[in-house]
Backbone as a chain_set.jsonl record, in Angstrom:
{"seq": "XXXXXXXXXXXXXXXXXXXXXXXXXXXXXXXXXXXXXXXXXXXXXXXXXXXXXXXXXXXXXXXXXXXXXXXXXXXXXXXXXXXXXXXXXXXXXXXXXXXXXXXXXXXXXXXXXXXXXXXXXXXXXXXXXXXXXXXXXXXXXXXXXXXXXXXXXXXXXXX", "coords": {"N": [[0.858, -1.172, 0.0], [0.614, 2.165, -0.868], [1.825, 5.378, 0.294], [-0.232, 7.206, -0.101], [-2.442, 9.994, 0.243], [-5.266, 9.654, 2.341], [-8.58, 10.243, 2.206], [-10.997, 11.116, 4.515], [-14.216, 11.294, 6.067], [-15.557, 12.693, 9.119], [-17.179, 10.708, 10.271], [-16.221, 8.422, 8.933], [-13.579, 8.381, 9.872], [-14.008, 7.873, 12.6], [-15.199, 5.308, 12.475], [-13.06, 3.761, 11.449], [-11.15, 4.124, 13.484], [-12.539, 2.969, 15.633], [-12.754, 0.31, 14.718], [-10.027, -0.389, 14.641], [-9.343, -0.177, 17.375], [-11.024, -2.191, 18.428], [-9.959, -4.47, 17.176], [-7.364, -4.494, 18.257], [-7.812, -4.594, 21.06], [-9.793, -6.539, 21.604], [-10.109, -8.64, 19.585], [-7.454, -9.555, 19.192], [-6.881, -10.707, 21.703], [-8.866, -12.688, 21.799], [-8.137, -14.407, 19.65], [-5.608, -15.175, 20.478], [-6.258, -16.676, 22.706], [-7.675, -18.74, 21.439], [-5.572, -19.93, 20.032], [-3.979, -20.807, 22.146], [-5.715, -22.701, 23.325], [-5.939, -24.502, 21.179], [-3.304, -25.398, 20.961], [-3.2, -26.85, 23.241], [-4.476, -29.159, 22.492], [-2.583, -30.857, 21.604], [-0.423, -32.348, 19.203], [0.441, -30.039, 16.828], [0.863, -30.142, 14.125], [-1.089, -31.378, 12.601], [-3.398, -30.055, 13.271], [-6.321, -28.608, 12.853], [-7.754, -26.591, 14.153], [-5.753, -25.068, 15.291], [-4.404, -24.18, 12.97], [-6.461, -22.647, 11.759], [-6.808, -20.659, 13.709], [-4.267, -19.459, 13.676], [-4.259, -18.481, 11.054], [-6.349, -16.624, 11.259], [-5.198, -14.909, 13.109], [-3.082, -13.88, 11.589], [-4.55, -12.5, 9.641], [-5.836, -10.564, 11.251], [-3.634, -9.128, 12.292], [-2.577, -8.131, 9.907], [-4.692, -6.491, 9.076], [-4.696, -4.624, 11.153], [-2.245, -3.342, 10.69], [-2.826, -2.223, 8.168], [-4.982, -0.477, 8.828], [-3.702, 1.257, 10.649], [-1.891, 2.486, 8.927], [-3.65, 3.718, 7.097], [-4.898, 5.573, 8.827], [-2.698, 7.084, 9.602], [-2.105, 8.4, 7.24], [-4.279, 9.972, 6.829], [-6.537, 12.53, 5.781], [-8.791, 14.653, 7.086], [-12.074, 15.481, 6.286], [-13.889, 18.119, 7.257], [-17.182, 19.045, 8.309], [-17.656, 21.763, 7.902], [-16.175, 22.311, 5.682], [-17.602, 21.39, 3.585], [-19.439, 22.384, 0.862], [-22.434, 23.708, -0.658], [-22.722, 24.545, -3.212], [-21.084, 23.397, -5.096], [-20.181, 20.041, -6.02], [-18.499, 18.203, -3.634], [-16.118, 16.28, -1.68], [-17.688, 14.57, 0.898], [-20.107, 15.752, 0.566], [-23.627, 15.294, 0.011], [-25.378, 14.155, -2.726], [-28.011, 14.512, -5.004], [-28.943, 12.892, -7.859], [-30.224, 12.588, -11.2], [-31.021, 10.016, -13.402], [-30.776, 10.475, -16.706], [-31.814, 8.954, -18.791], [-33.679, 7.09, -17.76], [-35.044, 8.467, -15.816], [-34.872, 7.952, -13.133], [-34.086, 8.783, -9.733], [-31.24, 9.146, -7.643], [-29.514, 9.109, -4.542], [-26.408, 10.026, -3.386], [-23.586, 9.923, -1.229], [-20.544, 11.501, -1.337], [-17.466, 10.141, -0.723], [-14.125, 9.39, 0.523], [-12.061, 6.779, -0.877], [-11.457, 4.883, 1.092], [-13.634, 4.688, 2.769], [-15.807, 4.099, 1.229], [-18.973, 2.684, 0.419], [-21.043, 1.2, -1.405], [-23.533, -0.066, -0.919], [-24.619, 1.458, 1.049], [-24.994, 3.778, -0.246], [-22.705, 5.346, -0.311], [-20.334, 6.622, -2.165], [-17.138, 6.42, -3.734], [-14.832, 9.082, -4.313], [-13.215, 8.394, -6.336], [-14.582, 6.671, -7.935], [-16.407, 5.91, -11.008], [-18.855, 7.487, -11.143], [-18.436, 9.247, -9.001], [-16.05, 10.589, -9.821], [-17.035, 11.851, -12.11], [-18.992, 13.675, -11.191], [-17.778, 15.222, -9.238], [-16.835, 18.433, -8.258], [-18.695, 19.677, -9.86], [-21.656, 21.706, -10.537], [-25.006, 22.277, -9.245], [-27.645, 21.391, -11.411], [-26.045, 20.767, -13.548], [-25.332, 18.531, -16.215], [-23.812, 15.42, -16.503], [-21.608, 13.092, -18.115], [-21.164, 9.707, -17.544], [-18.827, 7.29, -17.818], [-19.196, 3.892, -17.893], [-17.917, 0.844, -16.465], [-18.776, -1.464, -17.846], [-18.997, -0.609, -20.354], [-20.18, 1.966, -22.473], [-22.189, 4.918, -21.803], [-23.633, 6.785, -19.199], [-25.932, 9.315, -18.538], [-26.159, 11.756, -16.059], [-28.029, 14.102, -14.233], [-27.362, 16.691, -12.013], [-29.301, 17.283, -9.339], [-29.511, 18.228, -6.721], [-27.411, 19.436, -4.079], [-26.2, 18.749, -0.944], [-25.2, 19.179, 2.537]], "CA": [[0.0, 0.0, 0.0], [1.425, 3.365, -0.951], [1.56, 6.38, 1.321], [-1.073, 8.256, -0.652], [-3.381, 10.617, 1.171], [-6.544, 8.977, 2.498], [-9.576, 11.249, 2.562], [-12.032, 10.553, 5.373], [-15.135, 12.164, 6.778], [-15.478, 12.45, 10.56], [-17.786, 9.385, 10.507], [-15.289, 7.416, 8.445], [-12.46, 8.349, 10.803], [-14.47, 7.209, 13.832], [-15.379, 3.881, 12.202], [-11.752, 3.117, 11.345], [-10.552, 4.121, 14.82], [-13.263, 1.971, 16.428], [-12.347, -1.015, 14.25], [-8.652, -0.61, 15.09], [-9.393, -0.413, 18.817], [-11.639, -3.496, 18.651], [-8.996, -5.497, 16.769], [-6.241, -4.519, 19.196], [-8.18, -4.891, 22.439], [-10.674, -7.702, 21.745], [-9.829, -9.745, 18.664], [-6.125, -10.125, 19.465], [-7.0, -11.565, 22.881], [-9.678, -13.857, 21.453], [-7.388, -15.34, 18.811], [-4.522, -15.72, 21.302], [-6.882, -17.723, 23.521], [-7.948, -19.87, 20.534], [-4.289, -20.585, 19.749], [-3.601, -21.489, 23.388], [-6.571, -23.886, 23.454], [-5.584, -25.436, 20.107], [-2.015, -26.007, 21.313], [-3.521, -27.816, 24.292], [-4.956, -30.412, 21.899], [-1.443, -31.711, 21.279], [0.305, -32.199, 17.941], [-0.106, -28.924, 16.027], [1.12, -30.339, 12.698], [-2.33, -31.767, 11.942], [-4.422, -29.474, 14.129], [-7.023, -27.598, 12.038], [-8.112, -25.45, 15.001], [-4.533, -24.254, 15.398], [-4.195, -23.54, 11.669], [-7.49, -21.614, 11.597], [-6.512, -19.552, 14.625], [-3.068, -18.766, 13.172], [-4.683, -17.718, 9.872], [-7.113, -15.467, 11.729], [-4.233, -14.005, 13.725], [-2.374, -13.196, 10.497], [-5.494, -11.543, 9.054], [-6.037, -9.46, 12.204], [-2.416, -8.31, 12.332], [-2.515, -7.417, 8.625], [-5.714, -5.438, 9.092], [-4.215, -3.586, 12.073], [-1.217, -2.584, 9.962], [-3.524, -1.443, 7.141], [-5.728, 0.607, 9.467], [-2.745, 2.236, 11.179], [-1.349, 3.24, 7.795], [-4.729, 4.588, 6.62], [-5.082, 6.663, 9.775], [-1.488, 7.919, 9.556], [-2.128, 9.19, 6.008], [-5.639, 10.514, 6.688], [-6.91, 13.95, 5.766], [-10.18, 14.645, 7.517], [-12.963, 16.496, 5.722], [-14.823, 18.604, 8.27], [-18.473, 19.445, 7.727], [-17.624, 23.161, 7.478], [-15.51, 22.362, 4.377], [-18.552, 20.949, 2.57], [-20.245, 23.478, 0.339], [-23.609, 23.203, -1.374], [-22.802, 25.076, -4.574], [-20.392, 22.449, -5.975], [-20.035, 18.711, -5.444], [-17.199, 17.993, -3.007], [-16.089, 15.109, -0.811], [-18.49, 14.784, 2.093], [-21.432, 16.245, 0.175], [-24.64, 14.35, -0.438], [-25.818, 14.649, -4.029], [-29.138, 13.827, -5.637], [-28.791, 12.927, -9.309], [-31.28, 11.944, -11.985], [-30.61, 9.285, -14.589], [-31.481, 11.17, -17.783], [-32.476, 8.007, -19.677], [-34.816, 6.428, -17.124], [-35.739, 9.381, -14.915], [-34.691, 7.546, -11.731], [-33.198, 9.632, -8.943], [-30.416, 8.455, -6.659], [-28.816, 9.986, -3.603], [-25.089, 9.505, -3.061], [-22.663, 10.73, -0.447], [-19.211, 11.345, -1.909], [-16.49, 9.903, 0.339], [-12.855, 8.85, 0.056], [-12.142, 5.354, -1.212], [-11.333, 4.037, 2.281], [-14.918, 4.506, 3.456], [-16.915, 3.91, 0.29], [-19.838, 1.547, 0.688], [-22.165, 1.398, -2.326], [-24.814, -0.515, -0.374], [-25.121, 2.563, 1.867], [-24.951, 4.931, -1.145], [-21.484, 6.112, -0.1], [-19.48, 6.282, -3.3], [-15.798, 6.978, -3.705], [-14.481, 10.167, -5.226], [-12.455, 7.783, -7.421], [-15.485, 5.84, -8.736], [-16.82, 6.617, -12.228], [-19.852, 8.525, -10.847], [-17.774, 10.233, -8.148], [-15.156, 11.405, -10.658], [-17.805, 12.648, -13.068], [-19.772, 14.765, -10.587], [-16.945, 16.016, -8.342], [-16.522, 19.772, -8.752], [-19.774, 20.189, -10.715], [-22.702, 22.473, -9.864], [-26.412, 21.881, -9.38], [-28.168, 21.655, -12.747], [-25.103, 20.274, -14.554], [-25.487, 17.164, -16.703], [-22.495, 14.817, -16.702], [-21.535, 11.779, -18.745], [-20.412, 8.761, -16.731], [-18.417, 6.083, -18.531], [-19.333, 2.747, -16.994], [-16.958, -0.22, -16.776], [-19.328, -2.425, -18.805], [-19.037, 0.053, -21.652], [-21.301, 2.869, -22.615], [-22.206, 6.157, -21.039], [-24.886, 7.136, -18.54], [-26.0, 10.74, -18.238], [-26.802, 12.141, -14.82], [-28.201, 15.54, -13.975], [-27.239, 16.981, -10.585], [-30.504, 17.981, -8.912], [-29.336, 18.887, -5.42], [-26.172, 19.191, -3.343], [-26.419, 19.109, 0.454], [-24.17, 18.788, 3.503]], "C": [[0.899, 1.229, 0.0], [1.051, 4.327, 0.178], [0.71, 7.507, 0.777], [-2.054, 8.755, 0.4], [-4.712, 9.864, 1.154], [-7.541, 10.021, 2.984], [-10.697, 10.574, 3.325], [-12.958, 11.648, 5.888], [-14.952, 11.883, 8.265], [-16.046, 11.076, 10.907], [-16.839, 8.264, 10.095], [-14.09, 7.259, 9.36], [-12.851, 7.579, 12.064], [-14.621, 5.701, 13.613], [-14.039, 3.149, 12.123], [-11.059, 3.061, 12.696], [-11.213, 3.077, 15.713], [-12.866, 0.551, 16.028], [-10.939, -1.347, 14.736], [-8.617, -0.933, 16.581], [-9.957, -1.799, 19.128], [-10.66, -4.624, 18.282], [-7.874, -5.632, 17.794], [-6.65, -5.007, 20.586], [-9.004, -6.172, 22.598], [-10.214, -8.872, 20.883], [-8.458, -10.379, 18.897], [-6.192, -11.106, 20.631], [-7.763, -12.846, 22.552], [-8.873, -14.875, 20.651], [-6.21, -15.934, 19.584], [-5.058, -16.853, 22.182], [-7.189, -18.957, 22.668], [-6.667, -20.646, 20.234], [-3.851, -21.401, 20.967], [-4.403, -22.785, 23.565], [-6.177, -24.935, 22.413], [-4.256, -26.134, 20.388], [-2.232, -27.077, 22.381], [-4.025, -29.146, 23.756], [-3.81, -31.333, 21.501], [-0.817, -31.349, 19.951], [-0.32, -31.123, 17.046], [0.096, -29.125, 14.522], [-0.136, -30.734, 11.934], [-3.54, -31.24, 12.708], [-5.115, -28.342, 13.366], [-7.441, -26.388, 12.867], [-6.937, -24.489, 15.136], [-4.289, -23.491, 14.102], [-5.193, -22.403, 11.448], [-7.195, -20.399, 12.47], [-5.291, -18.764, 14.157], [-3.402, -17.942, 11.924], [-5.465, -16.473, 10.276], [-6.181, -14.434, 12.36], [-3.487, -13.208, 12.65], [-3.276, -12.151, 9.843], [-5.652, -10.325, 9.957], [-4.812, -8.547, 12.23], [-2.241, -7.517, 11.032], [-3.5, -6.264, 8.571], [-5.307, -4.298, 10.021], [-3.18, -2.714, 11.374], [-1.858, -1.683, 8.908], [-4.245, -0.248, 7.745], [-4.8, 1.681, 10.015], [-2.166, 3.1, 10.067], [-2.401, 4.196, 7.226], [-4.883, 5.806, 7.527], [-3.883, 7.615, 9.783], [-1.509, 8.853, 8.342], [-3.462, 9.9, 5.78], [-5.663, 12.035, 6.634], [-8.399, 13.967, 6.031], [-10.928, 15.805, 6.876], [-13.953, 16.877, 6.816], [-16.086, 19.102, 7.592], [-18.472, 20.903, 7.284], [-16.888, 23.347, 6.149], [-16.467, 21.992, 3.242], [-19.405, 22.142, 2.155], [-21.415, 22.899, -0.443], [-23.736, 23.787, -2.774], [-22.021, 24.229, -5.579], [-20.256, 21.106, -5.254], [-18.611, 18.558, -4.914], [-17.275, 16.739, -2.141], [-16.811, 15.461, 0.481], [-19.901, 15.256, 1.778], [-22.343, 15.073, -0.193], [-25.282, 14.948, -1.679], [-26.994, 13.819, -4.523], [-28.984, 14.015, -7.137], [-29.96, 12.211, -9.966], [-30.658, 11.267, -13.189], [-31.434, 9.84, -15.742], [-32.214, 10.215, -18.718], [-33.753, 7.448, -19.05], [-35.6, 7.313, -16.171], [-35.632, 9.009, -13.446], [-33.808, 8.56, -11.016], [-32.482, 8.775, -7.913], [-29.75, 9.492, -5.777], [-27.516, 9.318, -3.204], [-24.371, 10.474, -2.129], [-21.279, 10.433, -1.0], [-18.212, 11.249, -0.758], [-15.169, 9.466, -0.287], [-12.973, 7.353, -0.145], [-12.09, 4.446, 0.015], [-12.66, 3.811, 2.988], [-16.096, 4.339, 2.503], [-17.669, 2.632, 0.634], [-21.083, 1.715, -0.184], [-23.513, 0.948, -1.78], [-25.439, 0.529, 0.554], [-25.137, 3.875, 1.083], [-23.801, 5.881, -0.836], [-20.531, 5.708, -1.216], [-18.164, 7.053, -3.232], [-15.66, 8.133, -4.694], [-13.698, 9.638, -6.422], [-13.308, 6.877, -8.305], [-15.888, 6.607, -10.003], [-17.832, 7.74, -11.967], [-19.208, 9.628, -10.013], [-16.874, 11.161, -8.94], [-15.946, 12.359, -11.546], [-18.505, 13.839, -12.416], [-18.959, 15.669, -9.666], [-16.599, 17.362, -8.985], [-17.602, 20.393, -9.619], [-20.834, 20.894, -9.873], [-24.075, 21.864, -10.092], [-26.892, 22.282, -10.777], [-27.284, 21.143, -13.869], [-25.452, 18.839, -14.939], [-24.093, 16.628, -17.005], [-22.642, 13.472, -17.388], [-20.651, 10.887, -17.878], [-20.108, 7.54, -17.579], [-18.465, 4.931, -17.547], [-18.402, 1.626, -17.422], [-17.468, -1.218, -17.819], [-19.36, -1.859, -20.223], [-20.272, 0.921, -21.744], [-21.193, 4.058, -21.679], [-23.591, 6.35, -20.446], [-24.836, 8.63, -18.269], [-26.764, 10.962, -16.951], [-26.913, 13.656, -14.76], [-28.151, 15.734, -12.468], [-28.43, 17.844, -10.179], [-30.313, 18.783, -7.631], [-28.003, 18.492, -4.792], [-26.429, 19.639, -1.908], [-25.27, 18.626, 1.324], [-24.519, 17.479, 4.15]], "O": [[1.842, 1.313, 0.788], [0.087, 4.107, 0.911], [0.909, 8.662, 1.155], [-2.437, 8.029, 1.318], [-5.217, 9.489, 0.096], [-7.363, 10.611, 4.049], [-11.279, 9.594, 2.862], [-12.535, 12.781, 6.115], [-14.262, 10.932, 8.633], [-15.48, 10.358, 11.731], [-16.674, 7.28, 10.816], [-13.63, 6.143, 9.602], [-12.096, 6.727, 12.533], [-14.221, 4.907, 14.464], [-13.894, 2.052, 12.661], [-10.439, 2.05, 13.025], [-10.532, 2.378, 16.464], [-12.664, -0.309, 16.886], [-10.686, -2.463, 15.192], [-7.93, -1.866, 16.997], [-9.433, -2.504, 19.991], [-10.554, -5.616, 19.003], [-7.482, -6.742, 18.155], [-5.907, -5.757, 21.22], [-8.916, -6.826, 23.637], [-9.959, -9.964, 21.391], [-8.315, -11.599, 18.811], [-5.632, -12.2, 20.563], [-7.375, -13.94, 22.961], [-8.921, -16.071, 20.939], [-5.854, -17.091, 19.359], [-4.387, -17.867, 22.376], [-6.989, -20.086, 23.114], [-6.679, -21.876, 20.188], [-3.409, -22.542, 20.835], [-3.847, -23.828, 23.907], [-6.092, -26.122, 22.728], [-4.097, -27.318, 20.092], [-1.527, -28.086, 22.414], [-4.009, -30.15, 24.468], [-4.045, -32.474, 21.103], [-0.697, -30.171, 19.614], [-1.447, -31.268, 16.57], [-0.444, -28.359, 13.724], [-0.242, -30.455, 10.74], [-4.576, -31.901, 12.782], [-4.567, -27.247, 13.245], [-7.483, -25.272, 12.347], [-7.1, -23.27, 15.101], [-4.0, -22.295, 14.128], [-4.813, -21.321, 11.002], [-7.315, -19.257, 12.027], [-5.282, -17.535, 14.232], [-2.89, -16.835, 11.755], [-5.271, -15.399, 9.709], [-6.356, -13.23, 12.166], [-3.288, -12.001, 12.792], [-2.828, -11.049, 9.527], [-5.608, -9.188, 9.487], [-4.949, -7.324, 12.194], [-1.806, -6.365, 11.058], [-3.176, -5.184, 8.077], [-5.546, -3.131, 9.71], [-3.235, -1.487, 11.461], [-1.482, -0.519, 8.77], [-4.136, 0.868, 7.236], [-5.07, 2.873, 9.87], [-1.973, 4.303, 10.244], [-2.091, 5.344, 6.908], [-4.987, 6.935, 7.048], [-4.05, 8.823, 9.954], [-0.991, 9.968, 8.407], [-3.742, 10.372, 4.679], [-4.92, 12.721, 7.337], [-9.178, 13.366, 5.29], [-10.483, 16.952, 6.914], [-14.76, 16.053, 7.248], [-16.057, 19.529, 6.438], [-19.219, 21.257, 6.371], [-16.964, 24.419, 5.548], [-16.177, 22.252, 2.074], [-20.01, 22.816, 2.989], [-21.387, 21.735, -0.842], [-24.736, 23.558, -3.454], [-22.261, 24.326, -6.782], [-20.22, 21.054, -4.024], [-17.64, 18.757, -5.645], [-18.356, 16.203, -1.898], [-16.575, 16.512, 1.077], [-20.791, 15.172, 2.624], [-21.89, 14.02, -0.641], [-25.681, 16.112, -1.68], [-26.975, 12.589, -4.469], [-28.904, 15.139, -7.631], [-30.598, 11.345, -9.368], [-29.864, 11.869, -13.911], [-32.656, 9.694, -15.757], [-33.161, 10.633, -19.385], [-34.783, 7.343, -19.716], [-36.703, 6.955, -15.759], [-36.23, 9.668, -12.596], [-32.893, 9.128, -11.613], [-33.038, 7.813, -7.382], [-29.459, 10.607, -6.21], [-27.514, 8.178, -2.739], [-24.532, 11.69, -2.233], [-20.881, 9.274, -1.12], [-18.119, 12.151, 0.074], [-15.104, 9.202, -1.488], [-13.9, 6.73, 0.373], [-12.631, 3.341, -0.023], [-12.803, 2.842, 3.734], [-17.251, 4.427, 2.919], [-17.087, 1.642, 1.076], [-22.07, 2.307, 0.253], [-24.541, 1.523, -2.141], [-26.641, 0.491, 0.815], [-25.275, 4.951, 1.664], [-23.908, 7.084, -1.072], [-19.99, 4.602, -1.218], [-18.101, 8.179, -2.739], [-16.283, 8.153, -5.755], [-13.531, 10.346, -7.415], [-12.823, 6.366, -9.315], [-15.726, 7.826, -10.062], [-17.684, 8.833, -12.512], [-19.41, 10.812, -10.285], [-16.92, 12.378, -8.762], [-15.578, 13.522, -11.713], [-18.602, 14.904, -13.026], [-19.4, 16.771, -9.343], [-16.127, 17.412, -10.121], [-17.446, 21.527, -10.073], [-20.904, 20.708, -8.658], [-24.28, 21.054, -10.997], [-26.586, 23.371, -11.261], [-27.715, 21.087, -15.021], [-25.823, 18.032, -14.087], [-23.293, 17.284, -17.672], [-23.666, 12.8, -17.26], [-19.534, 11.261, -17.521], [-21.02, 6.834, -18.011], [-17.845, 4.989, -16.485], [-18.125, 1.47, -18.611], [-16.678, -1.76, -18.592], [-19.709, -2.561, -21.172], [-21.299, 0.616, -21.138], [-20.258, 4.186, -20.888], [-24.6, 6.109, -21.108], [-23.815, 9.151, -17.821], [-27.862, 10.438, -16.762], [-26.014, 14.386, -15.18], [-28.825, 15.018, -11.727], [-28.558, 18.988, -10.616], [-30.872, 19.868, -7.47], [-27.531, 17.366, -4.954], [-26.83, 20.78, -1.677], [-24.472, 17.782, 0.916], [-23.768, 16.989, 4.993]]}, "num_chains": 1, "name": "protein.A"}
């Protein structure tokens, strides 16, 4: 992972800090206990419980390293930085699909906290890139990975 700047909202920062704390204080202890119990079963060369616990330990330690690096390189977007005249990171945007007339609401976030199922899209996603820096009333073309272009009209920008 490179040392590129990680853009986070206050909510995103809190979630990553909470996850890091939980991994360090709870999950590490739990997996250490699982390893201890598995070692108690005897021969670890053919002990699937031991292998599973060691794999989980490796995952947890890797995730801790990743989270620490993300937080070290974080730039926090404060709510007072969000404006409603242009689309920026942290803003919530309502767009209309010009072909079908459907409206969607997206919150533009950094890639570390994007979650499409919660309508949080990355500033690096095709839609995020296309609407970032645009004003209400602007129509943008979004190139989609499957090929083709979708047109969206920006209906509203809010904090």
